[in-house]
C-alpha positions in Angstrom: 48.7 63.1 145.1 48.4 65.5 142.2 45.1 67.0 143.5 45.9 68.4 146.9 43.5 70.8 148.3 44.9 74.1 149.6 45.2 74.1 153.4 44.3 77.8 153.5 40.7 78.5 152.6 40.0 81.7 150.7 37.2 83.9 151.6 35.0 84.9 148.8 33.8 88.4 149.3 34.0 91.7 147.4 37.1 93.0 149.2 39.1 89.9 148.4 38.1 89.9 144.8 38.9 93.6 144.5 42.3 93.2 146.0 43.0 90.1 143.8 42.1 92.1 140.7 44.2 95.0 141.8 47.2 92.7 142.3 46.6 91.2 138.8 46.4 94.7 137.2 49.5 95.9 139.1 51.4 92.8 137.9 50.3 93.4 134.3 51.2 97.1 134.6 54.6 96.2 136.0 55.1 93.8 133.0 54.1 96.5 130.5 56.4 99.0 132.2 59.3 96.5 132.0 58.6 95.8 128.3 58.3 99.5 127.5 61.6 100.2 129.3 63.4 97.4 127.4 62.1 98.9 124.1 63.2 102.4 125.1 66.7 101.2 126.1 67.0 99.1 122.9 65.9 102.1 120.8 68.4 104.3 122.7 71.2 101.9 122.3 70.7 101.6 118.5 72.0 105.1 117.7 74.9 104.6 120.2 75.9 101.3 118.5 75.6 102.8 115.0 77.6 105.9 116.0 80.2 103.7 117.7 80.6 101.4 114.7 81.0 104.4 112.4 83.6 105.9 114.7 85.5 102.5 114.8 85.5 102.3 111.0 86.6 105.9 110.6 89.4 105.3 113.2 90.7 102.2 111.2 90.5 104.2 108.0 92.4 107.1 109.6 95.1 104.7 110.7 95.5 103.3 107.2 95.7 106.7 105.7 98.3 107.7 108.3 100.4 104.7 107.3 100.0 105.7 103.6 101.0 109.3 104.5 104.2 108.1 106.3 105.1 105.8 103.3 104.5 108.7 100.9 106.6 111.1 103.0 109.5 108.6 103.1 109.2 108.1 99.3 109.2 111.9 98.8 112.3 112.3 100.9 114.0 109.6 98.9 113.0 111.2 95.6 114.2 114.6 96.9 117.6 113.1 97.7 117.8 111.5 94.3 116.8 114.7 92.6 119.5 116.6 94.5 122.1 114.0 93.4 121.0 114.2 89.8 121.1 118.0 90.0 124.7 117.7 91.3 125.6 115.5 88.3 123.9 117.8 85.9 126.1 120.6 87.3 129.1 118.4 86.9 128.2 117.7 83.2 128.3 121.5 82.6 132.0 121.4 83.6 134.2 120.7 80.5 137.0 119.1 82.5 134.6 116.6 84.2 133.1 115.7 80.8 136.5 115.1 79.3 137.5 113.0 82.3 134.2 111.1 82.1 134.7 110.4 78.3 138.2 109.2 78.9 137.2 106.9 81.7 134.1 105.5 80.2 134.9 105.3 76.5 138.7 105.0 76.8 139.4 108.2 74.9 142.9 109.5 75.3 144.9 112.6 74.9 147.8 112.8 72.6 150.6 110.5 73.6 148.5 108.9 76.4 148.1 105.2 77.1 145.0 103.8 78.9 145.2 100.7 81.0 141.9 98.9 81.9 141.6 96.5 84.8 138.7 94.2 85.5 138.3 95.6 89.1 137.8 99.2 87.8 134.7 100.6 89.5 131.7 102.1 87.7 131.7 105.9 87.0 130.0 108.1 89.4 127.1 109.1 87.2 126.0 105.4 86.9 125.7 105.2 90.7 123.4 108.2 90.8 121.1 107.3 88.0 120.8 103.5 88.6 119.9 102.4 92.1 121.1 98.9 91.4 122.7 98.4 88.0 123.4 94.7 88.8 119.7 94.1 89.1 119.3 94.9 85.4 122.0 92.4 84.5 120.3 89.7 86.6 116.9 90.3 84.9 118.5 90.0 81.4 120.4 86.8 82.5 117.2 85.1 83.6 115.4 85.9 80.3 
């Protein structure tokens, strides 16, 4: 069963052999053309892929830098606000009345014939609020140590 003879008999003459060789050559040329086209497409895609990956990396890096810029801008605004507050308190310290009031409230200094009453619920002086963002945090750190 494996050796069946073809039902169509081939003629063996010069024309048939020439056409068969032409078909074989055309098939080989077609294979070479396909192979060449695949190589050209692959070589053309390589720069596109490399450029695309570079663009993608640069885009990700740009996004990271943009986030850093936004954070730095927010920090700058915060520091500007803090600097304005400190400049305000520096201006207050140039006023003698304010300095006297501050000394009386913080160090319990008094004028002649004056009595100072101190209550536990007294709030911190204004200058401590401007210089320390969270004065209780310093106390917590020292308590833990």
